[in-house]
N, CA, C and O atoms as a Tinker XYZ file with bonds, in Angstrom:
   416  protein
     1  N    -14.221000 -134.654000  -23.421000    73     2
     2  CA   -12.972000 -134.649000  -22.679000    64     1     3
     3  C    -12.471000 -136.075000  -22.475000    63     2     4     5
     4  O    -11.282000 -136.357000  -22.626000    81     3
     5  N    -13.380000 -136.952000  -22.137000    73     3     6
     6  CA   -13.023000 -138.337000  -21.881000    64     5     7
     7  C    -12.466000 -138.971000  -23.145000    63     6     8     9
     8  O    -11.467000 -139.690000  -23.117000    81     7
     9  N    -13.154000 -138.679000  -24.278000    73     7    10
    10  CA   -12.719000 -139.246000  -25.549000    64     9    11
    11  C    -11.348000 -138.696000  -25.910000    63    10    12    13
    12  O    -10.493000 -139.431000  -26.406000    81    11
    13  N    -11.133000 -137.409000  -25.664000    73    11    14
    14  CA    -9.841000 -136.791000  -25.965000    64    13    15
    15  C     -8.741000 -137.401000  -25.106000    63    14    16    17
    16  O     -7.646000 -137.661000  -25.604000    81    15
    17  N     -9.008000 -137.628000  -23.854000    73    15    18
    18  CA    -8.035000 -138.224000  -22.943000    64    17    19
    19  C     -7.733000 -139.657000  -23.364000    63    18    20    21
    20  O     -6.587000 -140.103000  -23.307000    81    19
    21  N     -8.789000 -140.385000  -23.795000    73    19    22
    22  CA    -8.617000 -141.757000  -24.246000    64    21    23
    23  C     -7.769000 -141.794000  -25.516000    63    22    24    25
    24  O     -6.866000 -142.620000  -25.647000    81    23
    25  N     -8.066000 -140.900000  -26.438000    73    23    26
    26  CA    -7.310000 -140.825000  -27.690000    64    25    27
    27  C     -5.857000 -140.469000  -27.394000    63    26    28    29
    28  O     -4.948000 -141.047000  -27.989000    81    27
    29  N     -5.630000 -139.537000  -26.492000    73    27    30
    30  CA    -4.263000 -139.134000  -26.121000    64    29    31
    31  C     -3.518000 -140.305000  -25.477000    63    30    32    33
    32  O     -2.332000 -140.512000  -25.735000    81    31
    33  N     -4.215000 -141.059000  -24.645000    73    31    34
    34  CA    -3.600000 -142.209000  -23.979000    64    33    35
    35  C     -3.228000 -143.274000  -25.004000    63    34    36    37
    36  O     -2.174000 -143.903000  -24.905000    81    35
    37  N     -4.121000 -143.473000  -26.010000    73    35    38
    38  CA    -3.813000 -144.447000  -27.060000    64    37    39
    39  C     -2.606000 -143.996000  -27.875000    63    38    40    41
    40  O     -1.738000 -144.799000  -28.216000    81    39
    41  N     -2.562000 -142.704000  -28.183000    73    39    42
    42  CA    -1.415000 -142.188000  -28.947000    64    41    43
    43  C     -0.127000 -142.317000  -28.145000    63    42    44    45
    44  O      0.911000 -142.722000  -28.669000    81    43
    45  N     -0.212000 -141.963000  -26.860000    73    43    46
    46  CA     0.969000 -142.102000  -25.995000    64    45    47
    47  C      1.410000 -143.567000  -25.919000    63    46    48    49
    48  O      2.598000 -143.887000  -25.966000    81    47
    49  N      0.405000 -144.443000  -25.799000    73    47    50
    50  CA     0.721000 -145.865000  -25.724000    64    49    51
    51  C      1.358000 -146.335000  -27.022000    63    50    52    53
    52  O      2.313000 -147.111000  -26.998000    81    51
    53  N      0.846000 -145.880000  -28.142000    73    51    54
    54  CA     1.383000 -146.256000  -29.447000    64    53    55
    55  C      2.804000 -145.727000  -29.612000    63    54    56    57
    56  O      3.688000 -146.431000  -30.099000    81    55
    57  N      3.013000 -144.465000  -29.194000    73    55    58
    58  CA     4.354000 -143.884000  -29.257000    64    57    59
    59  C      5.291000 -144.659000  -28.336000    63    58    60    61
    60  O      6.431000 -144.933000  -28.711000    81    59
    61  N      4.842000 -145.008000  -27.167000    73    59    62
    62  CA     5.656000 -145.775000  -26.221000    64    61    63
    63  C      6.009000 -147.147000  -26.780000    63    62    64    65
    64  O      7.136000 -147.620000  -26.638000    81    63
    65  N      5.020000 -147.782000  -27.420000    73    63    66
    66  CA     5.280000 -149.102000  -28.003000    64    65    67
    67  C      6.281000 -148.982000  -29.144000    63    66    68    69
    68  O      7.176000 -149.816000  -29.285000    81    67
    69  N      6.125000 -147.943000  -29.958000    73    67    70
    70  CA     7.059000 -147.718000  -31.063000    64    69    71
    71  C      8.460000 -147.465000  -30.519000    63    70    72    73
    72  O      9.438000 -148.005000  -31.035000    81    71
    73  N      8.554000 -146.652000  -29.487000    73    71    74
    74  CA     9.853000 -146.372000  -28.864000    64    73    75
    75  C     10.465000 -147.663000  -28.307000    63    74    76    77
    76  O     11.667000 -147.896000  -28.437000    81    75
    77  N      9.636000 -148.484000  -27.696000    73    75    78
    78  CA    10.126000 -149.744000  -27.129000    64    77    79
    79  C     10.644000 -150.653000  -28.241000    63    78    80    81
    80  O     11.679000 -151.299000  -28.082000    81    79
    81  N      9.930000 -150.705000  -29.365000    73    79    82
    82  CA    10.376000 -151.516000  -30.498000    64    81    83
    83  C     11.699000 -150.991000  -31.054000    63    82    84    85
    84  O     12.596000 -151.768000  -31.382000    81    83
    85  N     11.809000 -149.680000  -31.156000    73    83    86
    86  CA    13.058000 -149.070000  -31.653000    64    85    87
    87  C     14.207000 -149.405000  -30.708000    63    86    88    89
    88  O     15.289000 -149.779000  -31.161000    81    87
    89  N     13.988000 -149.278000  -29.415000    73    87    90
    90  CA    15.021000 -149.599000  -28.426000    64    89    91
    91  C     15.396000 -151.085000  -28.495000    63    90    92    93
    92  O     16.568000 -151.452000  -28.416000    81    91
    93  N     14.352000 -151.936000  -28.648000    73    91    94
    94  CA    14.620000 -153.371000  -28.751000    64    93    95
    95  C     15.486000 -153.662000  -29.982000    63    94    96    97
    96  O     16.436000 -154.440000  -29.895000    81    95
    97  N     15.172000 -153.051000  -31.112000    73    95    98
    98  CA    15.951000 -153.257000  -32.341000    64    97    99
    99  C     17.393000 -152.780000  -32.171000    63    98   100   101
   100  O     18.326000 -153.422000  -32.655000    81    99
   101  N     17.572000 -151.643000  -31.477000    73    99   102
   102  CA    18.927000 -151.140000  -31.217000    64   101   103
   103  C     19.714000 -152.139000  -30.356000    63   102   104   105
   104  O     20.883000 -152.418000  -30.621000    81   103
   105  N     19.048000 -152.670000  -29.319000    73   103   106
   106  CA    19.710000 -153.636000  -28.443000    64   105   107
   107  C     20.072000 -154.910000  -29.205000    63   106   108   109
   108  O     21.167000 -155.447000  -29.033000    81   107
   109  N     19.161000 -155.391000  -30.040000    73   107   110
   110  CA    19.429000 -156.595000  -30.831000    64   109   111
   111  C     20.619000 -156.347000  -31.758000    63   110   112   113
   112  O     21.498000 -157.198000  -31.892000    81   111
   113  N     20.638000 -155.193000  -32.385000    73   111   114
   114  CA    21.741000 -154.846000  -33.285000    64   113   115
   115  C     23.063000 -154.769000  -32.522000    63   114   116   117
   116  O     24.087000 -155.269000  -32.987000    81   115
   117  N     23.031000 -154.146000  -31.365000    73   115   118
   118  CA    24.231000 -154.038000  -30.538000    64   117   119
   119  C     24.709000 -155.422000  -30.103000    63   118   120   121
   120  O     25.908000 -155.703000  -30.124000    81   119
   121  N     23.778000 -156.279000  -29.711000    73   119   122
   122  CA    24.146000 -157.631000  -29.297000    64   121   123
   123  C     24.754000 -158.412000  -30.461000    63   122   124   125
   124  O     25.715000 -159.158000  -30.274000    81   123
   125  N     24.201000 -158.244000  -31.655000    73   123   126
   126  CA    24.748000 -158.932000  -32.827000    64   125   127
   127  C     26.155000 -158.424000  -33.138000    63   126   128   129
   128  O     27.045000 -159.205000  -33.474000    81   127
   129  N     26.345000 -157.115000  -33.025000    73   127   130
   130  CA    27.669000 -156.543000  -33.267000    64   129   131
   131  C     28.677000 -157.084000  -32.263000    63   130   132   133
   132  O     29.789000 -157.465000  -32.631000    81   131
   133  N     28.284000 -157.117000  -30.989000    73   131   134
   134  CA    29.174000 -157.652000  -29.960000    64   133   135
   135  C     29.479000 -159.127000  -30.208000    63   134   136   137
   136  O     30.621000 -159.560000  -30.054000    81   135
   137  N     28.468000 -159.893000  -30.588000    73   135   138
   138  CA    28.684000 -161.315000  -30.867000    64   137   139
   139  C     29.650000 -161.478000  -32.046000    63   138   140   141
   140  O     30.519000 -162.350000  -32.020000    81   139
   141  N     29.499000 -160.645000  -33.070000    73   139   142
   142  CA    30.414000 -160.696000  -34.222000    64   141   143
   143  C     31.838000 -160.359000  -33.798000    63   142   144   145
   144  O     32.792000 -160.999000  -34.238000    81   143
   145  N     31.975000 -159.354000  -32.943000    73   143   146
   146  CA    33.307000 -158.980000  -32.452000    64   145   147
   147  C     33.938000 -160.106000  -31.656000    63   146   148   149
   148  O     35.122000 -160.400000  -31.820000    81   147
   149  N     33.149000 -160.741000  -30.788000    73   147   150
   150  CA    33.656000 -161.851000  -29.982000    64   149   151
   151  C     34.107000 -162.982000  -30.895000    63   150   152   153
   152  O     35.188000 -163.541000  -30.710000    81   151
   153  N     33.273000 -163.324000  -31.891000    73   151   154
   154  CA    33.644000 -164.386000  -32.828000    64   153   155
   155  C     34.924000 -164.025000  -33.573000    63   154   156   157
   156  O     35.802000 -164.872000  -33.735000    81   155
   157  N     35.042000 -162.785000  -34.027000    73   155   158
   158  CA    36.237000 -162.361000  -34.755000    64   157   159
   159  C     37.469000 -162.421000  -33.860000    63   158   160   161
   160  O     38.535000 -162.857000  -34.294000    81   159
   161  N     37.323000 -161.983000  -32.608000    73   159   162
   162  CA    38.443000 -162.015000  -31.672000    64   161   163
   163  C     38.857000 -163.457000  -31.393000    63   162   164   165
   164  O     40.045000 -163.778000  -31.389000    81   163
   165  N     37.872000 -164.321000  -31.159000    73   163   166
   166  CA    38.187000 -165.728000  -30.900000    64   165   167
   167  C     38.852000 -166.356000  -32.116000    63   166   168   169
   168  O     39.803000 -167.126000  -31.979000    81   167
   169  N     38.355000 -166.030000  -33.308000    73   167   170
   170  CA    38.937000 -166.580000  -34.531000    64   169   171
   171  C     40.372000 -166.104000  -34.682000    63   170   172   173
   172  O     41.251000 -166.885000  -35.050000    81   171
   173  N     40.617000 -164.829000  -34.399000    73   171   174
   174  CA    41.969000 -164.281000  -34.500000    64   173   175
   175  C     42.889000 -164.981000  -33.503000    63   174   176   177
   176  O     43.992000 -165.394000  -33.860000    81   175
   177  N     42.439000 -165.114000  -32.252000    73   175   178
   178  CA    43.251000 -165.795000  -31.240000    64   177   179
   179  C     43.500000 -167.245000  -31.639000    63   178   180   181
   180  O     44.606000 -167.758000  -31.471000    81   179
   181  N     42.464000 -167.907000  -32.172000    73   179   182
   182  CA    42.614000 -169.295000  -32.608000    64   181   183
   183  C     43.632000 -169.380000  -33.745000    63   182   184   185
   184  O     44.499000 -170.253000  -33.744000    81   183
   185  N     43.521000 -168.463000  -34.723000    73   183   186
   186  CA    44.458000 -168.472000  -35.851000    64   185   187
   187  C     45.888000 -168.237000  -35.380000    63   186   188   189
   188  O     46.818000 -168.886000  -35.858000    81   187
   189  N     46.062000 -167.304000  -34.438000    73   187   190
   190  CA    47.403000 -167.034000  -33.905000    64   189   191
   191  C     47.947000 -168.269000  -33.189000    63   190   192   193
   192  O     49.101000 -168.653000  -33.381000    81   191
   193  N     47.102000 -168.884000  -32.361000    73   191   194
   194  CA    47.536000 -170.071000  -31.620000    64   193   195
   195  C     47.856000 -171.212000  -32.593000    63   194   196   197
   196  O     48.834000 -171.938000  -32.412000    81   195
   197  N     47.024000 -171.359000  -33.618000    73   195   198
   198  CA    47.275000 -172.408000  -34.606000    64   197   199
   199  C     48.596000 -172.154000  -35.326000    63   198   200   201
   200  O     49.347000 -173.094000  -35.588000    81   199
   201  N     48.890000 -170.891000  -35.649000    73   199   202
   202  CA    50.155000 -170.563000  -36.311000    64   201   203
   203  C     51.345000 -170.918000  -35.426000    63   202   204   205
   204  O     52.340000 -171.463000  -35.903000    81   203
   205  N     51.237000 -170.609000  -34.144000    73   203   206
   206  CA    52.308000 -170.935000  -33.202000    64   205   207
   207  C     52.500000 -172.450000  -33.130000    63   206   208   209
   208  O     53.629000 -172.940000  -33.146000    81   207
   209  N     51.394000 -173.184000  -33.050000    73   207   210
   210  CA    51.483000 -174.641000  -32.971000    64   209   211
   211  C     52.051000 -175.230000  -34.259000    63   210   212   213
   212  O     52.835000 -176.178000  -34.214000    81   211
   213  N     51.660000 -174.674000  -35.409000    73   211   214
   214  CA    52.201000 -175.170000  -36.676000    64   213   215
   215  C     53.711000 -174.926000  -36.747000    63   214   216   217
   216  O     54.456000 -175.773000  -37.240000    81   215
   217  N     54.155000 -173.776000  -36.257000    73   215   218
   218  CA    55.594000 -173.486000  -36.243000    64   217   219
   219  C     56.322000 -174.475000  -35.336000    63   218   220   221
   220  O     57.403000 -174.954000  -35.681000    81   219
   221  N     55.737000 -174.783000  -34.181000    73   219   222
   222  CA    56.343000 -175.768000  -33.271000    64   221   223
   223  C     56.435000 -177.138000  -33.937000    63   222   224   225
   224  O     57.452000 -177.826000  -33.838000    81   223
   225  N     55.356000 -177.521000  -34.617000    73   223   226
   226  CA    55.337000 -178.822000  -35.294000    64   225   227
   227  C     56.441000 -178.882000  -36.344000    63   226   228   229
   228  O     57.151000 -179.883000  -36.442000    81   227
   229  N     56.588000 -177.820000  -37.126000    73   227   230
   230  CA    57.640000 -177.794000  -38.147000    64   229   231
   231  C     59.024000 -177.899000  -37.511000    63   230   232   233
   232  O     59.891000 -178.616000  -38.009000    81   231
   233  N     59.222000 -177.180000  -36.412000    73   231   234
   234  CA    60.514000 -177.236000  -35.721000    64   233   235
   235  C     60.785000 -178.651000  -35.209000    63   234   236   237
   236  O     61.900000 -179.159000  -35.328000    81   235
   237  N     59.759000 -179.279000  -34.641000    73   235   238
   238  CA    59.925000 -180.649000  -34.137000    64   237   239
   239  C     60.191000 -181.620000  -35.283000    63   238   240   241
   240  O     60.995000 -182.542000  -35.144000    81   239
   241  N     59.521000 -181.415000  -36.409000    73   239   242
   242  CA    59.770000 -182.287000  -37.560000    64   241   243
   243  C     61.213000 -182.146000  -38.036000    63   242   244   245
   244  O     61.856000 -183.139000  -38.379000    81   243
   245  N     61.725000 -180.907000  -38.058000    73   243   246
   246  CA    63.126000 -180.694000  -38.453000    64   245   247
   247  C     64.066000 -181.388000  -37.476000    63   246   248   249
   248  O     65.044000 -182.017000  -37.879000    81   247
   249  N     63.755000 -181.264000  -36.177000    73   247   250
   250  CA    64.580000 -181.936000  -35.172000    64   249   251
   251  C     64.562000 -183.443000  -35.379000    63   250   252   253
   252  O     65.597000 -184.104000  -35.292000    81   251
   253  N     63.366000 -183.984000  -35.657000    73   251   254
   254  CA    63.260000 -185.427000  -35.881000    64   253   255
   255  C     64.058000 -185.853000  -37.107000    63   254   256   257
   256  O     64.691000 -186.909000  -37.105000    81   255
   257  N     64.028000 -185.029000  -38.156000    73   255   258
   258  CA    64.826000 -185.349000  -39.342000    64   257   259
   259  C     66.309000 -185.366000  -38.982000    63   258   260   261
   260  O     67.050000 -186.258000  -39.398000    81   259
   261  N     66.732000 -184.371000  -38.205000    73   259   262
   262  CA    68.134000 -184.304000  -37.790000    64   261   263
   263  C     68.488000 -185.516000  -36.942000    63   262   264   265
   264  O     69.524000 -186.149000  -37.147000    81   263
   265  N     67.626000 -185.832000  -35.995000    73   263   266
   266  CA    67.867000 -186.995000  -35.138000    64   265   267
   267  C     67.869000 -188.253000  -35.994000    63   266   268   269
   268  O     68.692000 -189.144000  -35.784000    81   267
   269  N     66.951000 -188.334000  -36.963000    73   267   270
   270  CA    66.901000 -189.485000  -37.855000    64   269   271
   271  C     68.181000 -189.625000  -38.645000    63   270   272   273
   272  O     68.714000 -190.726000  -38.782000    81   271
   273  N     68.683000 -188.505000  -39.172000    73   271   274
   274  CA    69.964000 -188.538000  -39.901000    64   273   275
   275  C     71.080000 -188.963000  -38.959000    63   274   276   277
   276  O     71.938000 -189.768000  -39.322000    81   275
   277  N     71.064000 -188.422000  -37.757000    73   275   278
   278  CA    72.076000 -188.796000  -36.766000    64   277   279
   279  C     71.993000 -190.271000  -36.435000    63   278   280   281
   280  O     73.015000 -190.937000  -36.270000    81   279
   281  N     70.761000 -190.785000  -36.338000    73   279   282
   282  CA    70.579000 -192.207000  -36.029000    64   281   283
   283  C     71.103000 -193.065000  -37.178000    63   282   284   285
   284  O     71.719000 -194.106000  -36.950000    81   283
   285  N     70.856000 -192.626000  -38.413000    73   283   286
   286  CA    71.365000 -193.371000  -39.567000    64   285   287
   287  C     72.895000 -193.381000  -39.574000    63   286   288   289
   288  O     73.523000 -194.411000  -39.821000    81   287
   289  N     73.480000 -192.210000  -39.296000    73   287   290
   290  CA    74.943000 -192.133000  -39.253000    64   289   291
   291  C     75.491000 -192.998000  -38.133000    63   290   292   293
   292  O     76.503000 -193.677000  -38.305000    81   291
   293  N     74.831000 -192.977000  -36.995000    73   291   294
   294  CA    75.269000 -193.787000  -35.859000    64   293   295
   295  C     75.198000 -195.272000  -36.208000    63   294   296   297
   296  O     76.108000 -196.041000  -35.898000    81   295
   297  N     74.112000 -195.655000  -36.852000    73   295   298
   298  CA    73.955000 -197.054000  -37.254000    64   297   299
   299  C     75.042000 -197.452000  -38.242000    63   298   300   301
   300  O     75.620000 -198.534000  -38.139000    81   299
   301  N     75.314000 -196.578000  -39.191000    73   299   302
   302  CA    76.362000 -196.853000  -40.185000    64   301   303
   303  C     77.728000 -196.961000  -39.512000    63   302   304   305
   304  O     78.505000 -197.868000  -39.810000    81   303
   305  N     78.010000 -196.037000  -38.610000    73   303   306
   306  CA    79.287000 -196.052000  -37.889000    64   305   307
   307  C     79.398000 -197.320000  -37.041000    63   306   308   309
   308  O     80.456000 -197.946000  -36.992000    81   307
   309  N     78.311000 -197.695000  -36.378000    73   307   310
   310  CA    78.301000 -198.908000  -35.559000    64   309   311
   311  C     78.585000 -200.126000  -36.450000    63   310   312   313
   312  O     79.348000 -201.015000  -36.073000    81   311
   313  N     77.965000 -200.153000  -37.627000    73   311   314
   314  CA    78.193000 -201.263000  -38.556000    64   313   315
   315  C     79.661000 -201.314000  -38.990000    63   314   316   317
   316  O     80.261000 -202.387000  -39.054000    81   315
   317  N     80.233000 -200.135000  -39.287000    73   315   318
   318  CA    81.646000 -200.072000  -39.673000    64   317   319
   319  C     82.540000 -200.555000  -38.534000    63   318   320   321
   320  O     83.526000 -201.258000  -38.759000    81   319
   321  N     82.186000 -200.172000  -37.319000    73   319   322
   322  CA    82.971000 -200.578000  -36.153000    64   321   323
   323  C     82.933000 -202.095000  -35.982000    63   322   324   325
   324  O     83.965000 -202.725000  -35.753000    81   323
   325  N     81.746000 -202.673000  -36.094000    73   323   326
   326  CA    81.618000 -204.129000  -35.971000    64   325   327
   327  C     82.433000 -204.805000  -37.064000    63   326   328   329
   328  O     83.129000 -205.786000  -36.805000    81   327
   329  N     82.351000 -204.288000  -38.277000    73   327   330
   330  CA    83.107000 -204.849000  -39.397000    64   329   331
   331  C     84.614000 -204.740000  -39.156000    63   330   332   333
   332  O     85.358000 -205.687000  -39.412000    81   331
   333  N     85.057000 -203.591000  -38.668000    73   331   334
   334  CA    86.481000 -203.382000  -38.382000    64   333   335
   335  C     86.940000 -204.311000  -37.265000    63   334   336   337
   336  O     88.021000 -204.894000  -37.344000    81   335
   337  N     86.119000 -204.451000  -36.223000    73   335   338
   338  CA    86.472000 -205.363000  -35.132000    64   337   339
   339  C     86.591000 -206.797000  -35.640000    63   338   340   341
   340  O     87.476000 -207.537000  -35.212000    81   339
   341  N     85.705000 -207.188000  -36.548000    73   339   342
   342  CA    85.765000 -208.549000  -37.110000    64   341   343
   343  C     87.046000 -208.732000  -37.904000    63   342   344   345
   344  O     87.706000 -209.764000  -37.784000    81   343
   345  N     87.410000 -207.740000  -38.719000    73   343   346
   346  CA    88.655000 -207.840000  -39.501000    64   345   347
   347  C     89.857000 -207.875000  -38.573000    63   346   348   349
   348  O     90.806000 -208.623000  -38.808000    81   347
   349  N     89.818000 -207.069000  -37.519000    73   347   350
   350  CA    90.915000 -207.040000  -36.551000    64   349   351
   351  C     91.061000 -208.404000  -35.874000    63   350   352   353
   352  O     92.173000 -208.897000  -35.686000    81   351
   353  N     89.929000 -209.004000  -35.511000    73   351   354
   354  CA    89.976000 -210.334000  -34.892000    64   353   355
   355  C     90.601000 -211.342000  -35.846000    63   354   356   357
   356  O     91.399000 -212.179000  -35.424000    81   355
   357  N     90.250000 -211.272000  -37.127000    73   355   358
   358  CA    90.824000 -212.184000  -38.116000    64   357   359
   359  C     92.326000 -211.961000  -38.216000    63   358   360   361
   360  O     93.096000 -212.921000  -38.237000    81   359
   361  N     92.754000 -210.683000  -38.279000    73   359   362
   362  CA    94.186000 -210.366000  -38.365000    64   361   363
   363  C     94.928000 -210.841000  -37.123000    63   362   364   365
   364  O     96.019000 -211.402000  -37.223000    81   363
   365  N     94.337000 -210.617000  -35.950000    73   363   366
   366  CA    94.973000 -211.068000  -34.713000    64   365   367
   367  C     95.124000 -212.587000  -34.709000    63   366   368   369
   368  O     96.155000 -213.118000  -34.296000    81   367
   369  N     94.092000 -213.272000  -35.169000    73   367   370
   370  CA    94.143000 -214.731000  -35.231000    64   369   371
   371  C     95.232000 -215.192000  -36.206000    63   370   372   373
   372  O     95.964000 -216.141000  -35.925000    81   371
   373  N     95.331000 -214.507000  -37.360000    73   371   374
   374  CA    96.374000 -214.867000  -38.333000    64   373   375
   375  C     97.763000 -214.639000  -37.742000    63   374   376   377
   376  O     98.649000 -215.478000  -37.908000    81   375
   377  N     97.961000 -213.519000  -37.059000    73   375   378
   378  CA    99.262000 -213.234000  -36.443000    64   377   379
   379  C     99.594000 -214.246000  -35.358000    63   378   380   381
   380  O    100.740000 -214.678000  -35.239000    81   379
   381  N     98.603000 -214.624000  -34.572000    73   379   382
   382  CA    98.826000 -215.617000  -33.533000    64   381   383
   383  C     99.288000 -216.934000  -34.150000    63   382   384   385
   384  O    100.215000 -217.574000  -33.655000    81   383
   385  N     98.631000 -217.325000  -35.231000    73   383   386
   386  CA    99.007000 -218.567000  -35.906000    64   385   387
   387  C    100.421000 -218.466000  -36.486000    63   386   388   389
   388  O    101.201000 -219.417000  -36.444000    81   387
   389  N    100.727000 -217.266000  -37.035000    73   387   390
   390  CA   102.074000 -217.057000  -37.600000    64   389   391
   391  C    103.132000 -217.145000  -36.499000    63   390   392   393
   392  O    104.185000 -217.747000  -36.710000    81   391
   393  N    102.875000 -216.564000  -35.343000    73   391   394
   394  CA   103.822000 -216.618000  -34.220000    64   393   395
   395  C    104.017000 -218.045000  -33.745000    63   394   396   397
   396  O    105.133000 -218.499000  -33.493000    81   395
   397  N    102.878000 -218.743000  -33.630000    73   395   398
   398  CA   102.961000 -220.136000  -33.196000    64   397   399
   399  C    103.778000 -220.962000  -34.199000    63   398   400   401
   400  O    104.574000 -221.816000  -33.808000    81   399
   401  N    103.574000 -220.699000  -35.484000    73   399   402
   402  CA   104.319000 -221.436000  -36.523000    64   401   403
   403  C    105.788000 -221.068000  -36.477000    63   402   404   405
   404  O    106.642000 -221.925000  -36.702000    81   403
   405  N    106.106000 -219.797000  -36.188000    73   403   406
   406  CA   107.487000 -219.357000  -36.129000    64   405   407
   407  C    108.171000 -219.918000  -34.899000    63   406   408   409
   408  O    109.369000 -220.202000  -34.928000    81   407
   409  N    107.424000 -220.081000  -33.821000    73   407   410
   410  CA   107.997000 -220.626000  -32.593000    64   409   411
   411  C    108.322000 -222.116000  -32.743000    63   410   412   413
   412  O    109.166000 -222.619000  -32.002000    81   411
   413  N    107.705000 -222.820000  -33.645000    73   411   414
   414  CA   107.924000 -224.247000  -33.820000    64   413   415
   415  C    109.103000 -224.509000  -34.619000    63   414   416
   416  O    109.437000 -225.668000  -34.865000    81   415
């Protein structure tokens, strides 16, 4: 009887250990699946955020190009204005001299 009880206890213990190993493997598998899901979700969120940031960068680059073109046009216009003012000053000076000569 004692030997039978001992053998039964060993079998129960072996079955319990096997069950524990099976449960442990299931938990490890579940944890790996969850970790994979978390990584995939984070990667997806990162990719979405990166796409949004890339779109913003492109928009800002376009704005900078527009501002750059505007700055070039402004510089050109300013140069034309300075040139026109210089010619006007020369013409005014010539007219002043002509008036002075006519008055004499």
